[in-house]
C-alpha positions in Angstrom: -5.0 11.2 -39.8 -1.8 9.8 -37.9 -0.7 11.5 -34.7 2.5 13.4 -34.8 5.5 11.5 -33.5 5.7 13.9 -30.5 2.1 13.1 -29.4 2.8 9.4 -29.6 5.9 9.9 -27.5 4.0 11.9 -24.9 1.2 9.4 -24.8 3.7 6.7 -24.4 5.5 8.6 -21.6 2.1 9.1 -19.9 1.1 5.5 -19.8 4.5 4.6 -18.6 4.5 7.1 -15.7 0.9 6.2 -14.7 1.8 2.5 -14.4 4.9 3.3 -12.2 3.0 5.6 -10.0 0.2 3.0 -9.3 2.2 -0.2 -8.6 5.9 0.7 -8.1 6.0 -1.5 -4.9 5.0 -4.6 -6.6 8.8 -5.3 -7.4 9.7 -4.7 -3.7 10.4 -8.0 -2.0 11.0 -9.3 1.5 14.7 -9.3 2.2 15.6 -6.6 -0.3 17.9 -3.8 0.9 17.0 -0.3 1.5 19.2 0.8 -1.3 17.5 -1.5 -3.8 14.2 -0.1 -2.6 15.4 3.4 -3.3 16.7 2.4 -6.5 13.2 0.9 -7.6 10.9 3.5 -6.0 12.8 6.6 -5.5 13.1 8.8 -2.3 10.0 8.3 -0.1 7.8 11.1 0.9 8.6 10.3 4.6 10.7 8.0 6.7 9.2 7.1 10.2 10.3 5.0 12.9 8.3 1.7 13.8 9.0 -0.9 16.4 10.8 -3.3 14.0 12.8 -0.7 12.3 11.9 2.0 9.7 9.0 2.6 7.4 9.5 4.2 4.1 6.1 6.0 3.0 5.3 6.5 -0.6 2.1 8.4 -0.8 -0.1 9.4 -3.8 -1.9 11.9 -1.7 -3.4 14.6 -2.4 -4.4 13.5 -5.8 -3.6 9.8 -6.2 -5.5 7.2 -4.3 -2.5 5.0 -2.7 -0.1 5.1 0.1 2.4 2.4 0.1 4.2 1.5 3.3 7.7 -0.2 3.0 8.7 -1.7 6.5 12.4 -2.3 7.1 14.1 -4.2 9.8 16.8 -2.8 12.1 19.4 -3.9 9.5 17.6 -2.2 6.6 16.1 -5.2 5.0 12.5 -5.2 3.7 10.0 -7.0 6.0 7.1 -6.3 3.6 5.4 -3.7 1.4 1.6 -2.9 1.1 -0.8 -0.5 -0.2 -2.7 0.7 3.0 -5.6 2.9 1.7 -8.1 0.1 1.9 -11.1 -0.8 4.1 -9.2 -3.5 6.1 -6.4 -1.2 7.1 -8.7 1.9 7.7 -10.8 -0.5 10.1 -7.7 -0.7 12.4 -8.1 2.8 13.5 -9.4 2.7 17.2 -11.3 6.1 18.1 -10.2 7.1 21.6 -6.7 5.3 21.4 -5.2 6.3 18.2 -3.4 9.8 17.9 -2.7 11.8 15.0 0.8 10.4 15.1 -0.5 6.9 14.9 -2.6 7.8 11.7 0.2 9.5 10.0 2.6 6.6 10.7 0.1 4.2 9.4 -1.3 5.9 6.5 1.1 8.7 5.6 0.2 12.3 4.9 -3.5 13.0 4.2 -4.9 14.6 1.2 -6.2 17.4 3.1 -6.5 18.7 6.6 -9.8 20.4 7.0 -11.9 22.1 9.7 -15.9 22.1 9.7 -18.2 23.9 11.5 -19.6 20.9 13.4 -16.4 19.7 14.7 -13.7 21.4 16.9 -10.6 19.6 15.7 -8.8 18.7 12.5 -10.3 16.3 10.0 -7.7 14.3 8.1 -9.0 13.4 4.7 -7.5 10.5 2.5 -8.6 9.8 -1.0 -8.8 6.1 -1.9 -10.6 3.8 -4.3 -12.7 0.7 -3.7 -15.0 0.3 -7.0 -15.4 4.0 -6.7 -13.6 7.2 -5.7 -13.8 7.4 -1.9 -12.8 9.7 0.9 -11.8 8.5 4.5 -12.1 10.9 7.1 -10.4 10.9 10.5 -11.8 13.3 13.2 -9.2 14.5 15.8 -10.1 16.2 19.0 -8.1 19.1 20.5 -5.5 16.8 22.2 -5.0 15.1 18.5 -6.9 12.0 19.6 -9.1 10.3 17.1 -12.6 10.5 18.1 -14.3 9.0 14.8 -13.4 7.8 11.4 -15.5 6.6 8.6 -15.6 6.4 4.8 -17.7 8.5 2.3 -18.2 8.9 -1.4 -16.1 11.5 -3.3 -18.3 13.1 -5.7 -16.5 14.7 -8.7 -17.9 17.9 -10.3 -16.9 16.8 -13.9 -18.9 17.9 -16.8 -18.7 14.6 -18.3 -20.1 12.9 -15.2 -23.4 15.1 -15.7 -24.0 14.5 -19.3 
């Protein structure tokens, strides 16, 4: 039985939107203007200062598993664009040195900010993907300094996964 036209239109729209949400930064190139980035990617979730100029943050958190940082120089030209929720970038976090502000500048907003009984500070949780669904936890002390950080598996309580 053929699908009604409205269903086909909705499916096509979802595939198109999904593709845009996963890799919109692939069309961002070095030297591109800030205005061109905004036309291609839309408004960023946050804009933060970096030593070279400005960083536009495009995050899929809390449900998506990506965070794209587009770095601009002082004149508003793209220096680079990259997806930062990956093992290599997480390994840059230095416990005892990095602060909450450093983590937010480098990775954008987390999926969640939690508290657990065994820790006296906030725990920033990022959702990411590396062959499977993962979390990355960043533990902050009362002074907002990172004390530990590590990955862990995200187990989903999906009915289909149990069958």
